[in-house]
C-alpha positions as CSV (number, residue, x, y, z in Angstrom):
1,G,-1.4,-9.1,65.4
2,P,-1.1,-10.2,61.9
3,A,-2.3,-7.9,59.1
4,G,-4.3,-9.3,56.2
5,A,-3.9,-8.1,52.7
6,T,-6.2,-5.4,51.4
7,A,-6.9,-3.8,48.0
8,L,-6.2,-0.2,48.7
9,P,-5.0,1.7,45.6
10,A,-1.3,2.6,45.4
11,P,-0.4,6.1,44.4
12,A,-0.4,6.7,40.7
13,V,2.7,8.0,38.9
14,T,2.9,9.4,35.4
15,A,6.2,10.2,33.8
16,A,7.6,12.4,31.0
17,P,11.3,11.8,30.2
18,T,13.6,14.2,28.3
19,A,17.1,13.5,27.2
20,G,20.1,15.8,27.7
21,A,23.9,15.7,27.2
22,G,25.1,13.1,29.7
23,E,22.0,13.4,31.9
24,R,18.3,13.0,31.6
25,T,15.4,14.7,33.2
26,V,12.2,12.9,34.3
27,R,9.1,14.8,35.3
28,L,6.7,12.9,37.5
29,R,3.2,13.5,38.7
30,V,2.6,11.6,41.9
31,R,-1.1,11.4,42.7
32,P,-2.5,9.7,45.8
33,R,-5.7,7.8,44.9
34,R,-7.2,8.0,48.4
35,P,-7.1,10.7,51.1
36,V,-3.6,10.6,52.6
37,R,-1.5,12.7,55.0
38,L,1.9,11.9,53.6
39,V,3.7,10.7,50.4
40,E,7.2,9.3,50.4
41,L,9.5,9.0,47.4
42,R,12.6,6.9,47.2
43,V,14.7,6.9,44.0
44,T,17.2,4.1,43.6
45,G,19.4,2.5,40.9
46,V,20.5,5.7,39.2
47,P,22.4,8.8,40.4
48,V,20.2,11.7,41.2
49,L,22.0,14.9,40.3
50,R,19.2,17.4,41.1
51,A,15.6,17.1,42.3
52,T,12.6,19.4,42.7
53,V,9.4,18.4,44.5
54,A,6.4,20.7,44.5
55,G,8.6,23.5,43.2
56,R,11.2,23.2,45.9
57,A,14.8,22.0,45.4
58,V,15.7,18.9,47.3
59,P,19.3,18.2,48.2
60,A,20.7,15.2,46.4
61,R,23.6,13.2,47.9
62,P,26.0,11.6,45.4
63,G,26.0,7.9,45.7
64,A,22.9,7.8,48.0
65,P,19.3,7.1,47.1
66,L,17.1,10.2,47.0
67,H,14.5,10.0,49.8
68,V,11.7,12.6,50.3
69,L,8.9,12.6,52.8
70,F,6.2,15.1,51.9
71,H,3.5,15.9,54.5
72,A,0.0,17.1,53.6
73,P,0.3,16.5,49.8
74,P,-2.3,18.2,47.6
75,A,-5.1,16.0,46.4
76,A,-4.2,16.9,42.8
77,G,-0.8,15.4,43.4
78,L,2.9,16.4,43.5
79,D,5.0,17.5,40.6
80,V,8.5,16.0,40.8
81,E,11.5,16.8,38.5
82,L,14.5,14.5,38.6
83,V,17.8,15.1,36.8
84,L,19.5,11.7,36.6
85,G,23.0,10.8,35.8
86,G,22.4,7.7,33.8
87,P,19.9,5.1,32.6
88,G,17.6,2.9,34.6
89,G,16.5,3.4,38.1
90,A,13.2,3.2,39.9
91,V,11.0,5.3,42.2
92,R,9.2,3.7,45.1
93,V,6.2,5.8,46.1
94,T,4.4,5.2,49.4
95,D,1.4,7.1,50.7
96,G,0.1,7.0,54.3
97,S,-3.3,7.6,55.8
98,D,-4.8,7.4,59.3
99,G,-7.1,4.8,60.6
100,L,-7.3,1.0,60.6
101,A,-11.1,0.5,60.8
102,G,-12.4,-1.3,57.8
103,L,-9.2,-3.2,57.1
104,P,-9.3,-7.0,57.0
105,G,-8.9,-8.5,60.4
106,F,-9.0,-5.2,62.3
107,R,-10.2,-5.5,65.8
108,P,-10.7,-2.3,67.9
109,R,-8.5,-1.9,71.0
110,P,-10.0,-2.7,74.3
111,P,-11.4,0.5,75.9
112,A,-8.6,0.6,78.5
113,V,-5.9,0.5,75.9
114,G,-4.8,3.8,74.3
115,V,-2.8,4.6,71.2
116,A,0.8,5.8,71.4
117,G,1.1,9.5,70.6
118,S,3.2,9.0,67.5
119,H,2.9,10.1,63.9
120,T,3.1,6.4,62.9
121,S,0.3,5.2,65.2
122,E,-2.5,3.6,63.2
123,L,-0.8,4.6,60.0
124,V,-1.8,2.7,56.8
125,L,0.9,2.6,54.1
126,V,0.4,1.6,50.5
127,A,3.4,1.5,48.1
128,R,4.4,0.7,44.6
129,T,7.6,0.7,42.7
130,Y,7.7,2.2,39.2
131,P,10.7,2.0,36.7
132,L,12.0,5.3,35.6
133,P,11.7,5.9,31.8
């Protein structure tokens, strides 16, 4: 049924930019503000030349947004380094947790109705878009 709005906190992002010749590096700290099982990053509006998430290189595809899905993020957050090929751009950060109980309008399933065995079953997503400095 319809879902009501709720005031769950979106993941926090802090950024530290540095300039280079023809490219810029932005270091992000992405920190969930509630217990979550996944964090998703999507960078749009600027070419991503290289990227590192939690110390691991992430392949960048020229002309395509950078998309990373990180499972079991540490509670302290993820360190992300982006090497960008121009000004502007934004990063949309989404985190996901399990369980719908306590959300506005939630009604438990009838006892005879089960949940699908999927990683997206009863997943609660909270997102925010941040401009890249």
